[in-house]
C-alpha positions, 0 to 999 in steps of 0.5 A: 451474475458473475463478472469477470471484466476488469476495466480499470488500469491495474498497471501500478497498484497501492497495495493493501497494508494494515493500518496504512492504507487510509484515505490520505494515504490513498489519495497522495500516492494517486498524485503520483500515477498510482492507478489502483488503491486498496483498503487495508484486509477489513475483518468481516465479523467486525464490519458486522459486529462493530458498528465504529470499526464498519463507520470508521472503514466507510468514513470517506471511501470512495469520496472525490479523488478516491476512485477506484478502490478495491475494498480487500475482505479476509474470511473462510467463510463463504456466508459470513463474508458476502455479509460483510461486503453487504456492509461497504459495497453500497460505497462501491456499488455506485462507482464500480469499486472491488472487493478483493478476497486475502489469500496471503497474509501470512500473520501468527492471526492469519493461521489461528483464524484460518485466513489469509494464506493458510487458506492455500491448502488443497482440501480447503480450496473448495471453500476459497472458491465457494467463497470468490464465486459466493461474492461474484454471483452477490455482488454488483462489482467484481471479486478479485483474489490476492494470493500467495505460493502454496507449498507445492508450487505449482499448485499455485497456477491451478488454484488460479484457474480455479479461482477464475472459474470460480468468477475472479476478476483478476488475481494478484500473485505475492511468489513467496510462500507463508510465512509466520515468522518471516514475511520474506524468505528470500525474493518473490519467484516472478517466473511462477508469475510468468506462469501464471499469467499465461496460464488463465485469461484474466488479468495478473498482478505481480507483488514483490521484489520491487524497491525502485522504478527500474524494479518495476519495470523489470519486473513487467518486463520478466513476468508478462503481468498487467500490473505490479503491486508495490506495498511497503516501498510505496510507505517509503516514497509514495511519489514510486510510480512518479519516477522521483524521489520526495524530499521528505518533509514536503511530502510529509506537509503534502501528507498531512495537508490531505488528513487535514482535508478528510478528517477523522479518516487516520488515527495518529497513529497511522499519520506518524506511521507515515511521516517516521516512513517518509523522512527514515527514506532519505534520513533514516540514518542521520545522526538525529533520527532516533531524536526525530521520532522520539519527539513525532511519537510524542506529538498529540496533533498534526499540528504538532508534526507539522512545526516538527517538520518545518521547524525542527526536522529543518535545522536538523537537515542544516536548513533553515526552518519552512515557512507555510509561503515557501510551500508553493514555491515553484521550484520546491516541489515536494518531488523531483526528479532523482538524487537531488534535494537530498542531504548528502549534497549538502553535508559535502559541501558543509564538510568543505567548508569545515574543512577551509574554516580548519585551514584558516585556523 
């Protein structure tokens, strides 16, 4: 029987991101007011044919605090997509996780494979409706769809209504058009999110135009959406939905600790990329950042990355190396309000000190 009710909190959502929606990152953002998380987009053919791929993406899924979690799929063949979903939905069946159909991926691979955002042409709508309907009627969990704007923008709202009729429990709209060469052509058109929200009865989530917590609030106010989904900005600041700014080293160490607790759920490349994003958020313009990136890329283990952060990065920031005992200090939370604990104030003080020394000399 089709399911159209979404029982979960959609207010603050971590978007599905290629090789970045790993279990440790999902657990990290949950600690800072993210209400719902997604896996990365999974390919049905690989779930069916590549045992190692299937086992890796099932590992840790929906265990412990990894709930609720949305498993996102792509594809253009209803039978194949449903078969693939059944390979992974047992992790969701007992706990009410979701399967999401990606209709928004703009990448070149999506164009070549004719999936994602390249199923938005009107001629493909019957196939899209068929996939949503097949998933909704075949699985014991609700189904949603994430999409971009159709090339003829007003058609997006008609497609949304048809997906609702097909059994979608909620819709997420990234209000930009699909482009393989430029993922972001101007600002997202939030008016279209508002229009879609007015057109359908199921919940609508807005995706796009978020860089700060104020943007999250503004997005909700302008669109009337039931929630806001954030991708790359959350990679830089996993504490975004808590409206706080993370100390780059401490939030990195927190992520590494989660990686240790859940081994083999993130590749070394994924871990390195997360750490780079965390540090880049506040230190990307520092003269030592390129050296940091190079050194990080040479690390072969979590322990090596931890030493790099605790010793070298701290020294490059003009701070004392950070011992493990200091991690639990009451006044040194990983995430802090406002712009405190950034390097700018320290550099100012250092400049004043150097100026004073110059006068003395």
